[in-house]
C-alpha positions as CSV (number, residue, x, y, z in Angstrom):
1,M,0.0,0.0,0.0
2,Y,1.4,3.4,-0.9
3,P,2.4,5.7,2.0
4,D,-0.4,8.3,1.3
5,R,-3.0,5.5,1.2
6,R,-1.6,4.1,4.4
7,R,-1.7,7.5,6.1
8,R,-5.3,8.1,5.0
9,A,-6.3,4.6,6.3
10,D,-4.6,5.3,9.6
11,Q,-6.4,8.7,9.9
12,A,-9.7,7.1,9.1
13,A,-9.1,4.4,11.6
14,F,-8.2,6.7,14.5
15,G,-11.1,8.9,13.6
16,Y,-13.2,5.9,14.2
17,A,-11.4,4.2,17.1
18,G,-9.0,6.8,18.5
19,R,-5.3,7.2,18.2
20,Q,-4.4,5.0,21.2
21,A,-6.4,2.1,19.9
22,V,-4.9,2.3,16.4
23,A,-1.4,2.6,17.8
24,G,-2.0,-0.4,20.1
25,A,-3.3,-2.4,17.2
26,L,-0.3,-1.5,15.0
27,L,2.1,-2.5,17.8
28,A,0.2,-5.8,18.4
29,A,0.3,-6.6,14.7
30,G,4.0,-5.6,14.6
31,E,4.8,-8.1,17.3
32,A,3.2,-11.0,15.4
33,D,5.3,-13.3,13.3
34,I,6.3,-11.5,10.2
35,P,6.3,-13.5,6.9
36,V,9.6,-13.8,5.2
37,G,8.6,-11.7,2.2
38,V,7.5,-8.8,4.4
39,A,10.5,-8.8,6.8
40,A,12.1,-5.8,5.1
41,Y,9.1,-3.6,6.2
42,G,9.5,-4.5,9.9
43,G,10.7,-1.1,10.9
44,V,7.7,0.8,9.5
45,T,5.5,0.0,12.5
46,G,7.4,2.2,15.0
47,V,7.4,5.1,12.6
48,R,3.6,4.8,12.0
49,V,2.9,4.6,15.7
50,A,5.1,7.7,16.4
51,Q,3.4,9.5,13.6
52,L,-0.1,8.6,14.9
53,L,0.7,9.7,18.4
54,G,2.3,12.9,17.3
55,D,5.7,11.9,18.7
56,D,9.0,12.8,17.0
57,L,9.9,10.3,14.4
58,P,12.8,8.0,15.4
59,A,16.1,8.7,13.8
60,W,17.4,6.1,11.5
61,R,21.1,5.5,11.0
62,P,22.6,2.7,8.9
63,A,24.7,0.1,10.7
64,P,28.4,0.7,10.5
65,A,28.9,-2.5,8.6
66,L,26.5,-1.3,5.9
67,V,28.4,1.9,5.6
68,I,31.7,0.1,5.3
69,L,30.4,-2.4,2.8
70,S,28.9,0.5,0.7
71,V,32.2,2.4,0.7
72,L,34.1,-0.8,-0.2
73,G,31.6,-1.5,-3.0
74,L,32.1,2.1,-4.4
75,I,35.9,1.7,-4.3
76,A,35.6,-1.7,-6.1
77,A,33.3,-0.2,-8.8
78,V,35.6,2.8,-9.4
79,W,38.6,0.4,-9.5
80,L,36.9,-1.9,-12.0
81,A,35.9,1.1,-14.2
82,M,39.4,2.4,-14.2
83,C,40.8,-1.1,-15.1
84,L,38.3,-1.4,-18.0
85,G,39.1,2.1,-19.2
86,Q,42.9,1.4,-19.1
87,A,42.4,-2.0,-20.9
88,A,40.4,-0.2,-23.6
89,L,43.1,2.3,-24.1
90,T,45.9,-0.3,-24.3
91,W,44.2,-3.1,-26.1
92,P,45.7,-3.7,-29.5
93,G,43.5,-3.1,-32.4
94,L,41.1,-0.7,-30.7
95,P,41.0,2.9,-31.9
């Protein structure tokens, strides 16, 4: 469901049942077993509850391992591009 549709659905629900009830239902649903295909969306529940209750949204910072792997991947991609460029310049028979 798109974020604007989700937000409208949340607003309609708390207009009917109240913010606390909707937040409690979201938290209860978030604690249930999450299917494997939906595991990537597990962090959305906390943000939705904070948004419903008017709290500050929690800050999200990537894990240090993710940052390190991203930098290493960028270095590897640049290195590969430079190697391919050098090979193209020095390959016999290429203009």
